[in-house]
C-alpha positions in Angstrom: 164.1 43.9 22.3 161.2 42.5 24.2 160.5 45.8 25.9 160.7 47.6 22.5 158.1 45.3 21.0 155.8 45.9 24.0 156.1 49.6 23.7 155.7 49.6 20.0 152.5 47.5 20.3 151.0 50.0 22.9 152.1 52.9 20.7 150.4 51.4 17.7 147.2 50.7 19.6 147.1 54.3 20.9 147.7 55.7 17.5 145.0 53.5 15.9 141.3 53.5 15.7 139.8 54.0 19.2 137.5 51.0 18.6 140.6 48.8 19.0 141.0 50.0 22.6 137.5 49.2 23.7 137.3 46.8 26.7 136.2 43.8 24.6 138.7 44.4 21.8 142.3 43.1 21.5 143.9 46.5 22.4 141.6 46.9 25.4 143.1 43.7 26.8 146.6 43.7 25.5 147.6 47.3 26.4 147.2 46.8 30.2 149.0 43.5 29.9 151.9 45.0 28.0 152.2 47.8 30.6 152.3 45.2 33.4 155.0 43.3 31.5 157.0 46.4 31.1 156.8 47.0 34.8 158.0 43.5 35.5 161.0 44.0 33.2 161.9 47.3 34.8 161.6 45.9 38.4 163.7 42.9 37.5 166.4 45.2 36.2 166.5 43.9 32.6 169.2 45.6 30.6 168.0 47.7 27.6 164.5 48.4 28.8 163.6 51.9 27.7 160.3 53.3 28.8 158.6 56.2 27.1 158.7 59.5 29.0 156.1 59.9 31.8 154.3 62.5 29.6 153.7 59.9 26.9 152.4 57.3 29.4 150.1 60.0 30.8 148.8 60.7 27.3 148.3 56.9 26.8 146.4 56.8 30.1 144.1 59.6 29.1 143.3 58.1 25.7 142.9 54.5 27.0 140.7 55.5 30.0 138.7 57.9 27.8 137.7 55.0 25.5 137.2 52.7 28.4 134.8 55.1 30.2 132.8 55.8 27.0 132.4 52.1 26.2 132.5 49.9 29.3 128.7 50.4 30.1 127.9 48.8 26.7 129.1 45.5 28.2 126.8 45.9 31.2 129.4 45.1 33.9 128.6 44.8 37.5 129.1 48.2 39.1 131.6 46.9 41.7 133.7 45.3 38.9 133.6 48.5 36.9 134.8 50.5 39.8 137.5 48.1 40.8 138.7 47.7 37.2 139.0 51.5 36.8 141.2 51.7 39.8 143.5 48.9 38.5 143.8 50.5 35.1 144.6 53.9 36.5 147.2 52.4 38.9 148.8 50.4 36.1 149.4 53.6 34.0 150.5 55.5 37.1 153.0 52.9 38.2 154.6 52.8 34.8 154.8 56.6 34.6 156.5 56.6 38.1 158.9 53.9 36.9 159.8 55.9 33.8 160.4 59.0 35.9 162.6 57.1 38.4 164.6 55.6 35.6 165.1 59.0 34.0 166.0 60.5 37.3 168.6 57.9 38.0 170.1 58.3 34.5 170.5 62.0 34.9 172.5 61.7 38.2 
């Protein structure tokens, strides 16, 4: 139930207006948080956690990081922060995609 709500919120943000994904908007903050929470639930072995397929997570990553790259400079961040944050965001999506692939691989055995 909790995982479903987190996925639904990310899905809604990704399908909505890209402005909502900008780094200083709600979706720009909540999406990475939701992804991290999903990772915690999966790692803790919560029953009933269903992650989207890795391809969907990859599409989310492309959309989210595309908006982030186009808009982050408007906030005039320190270059070191910007570089470090980019790494964290990419790793978050990639870890979730890996977890999704692992769960799907285990389920097919």
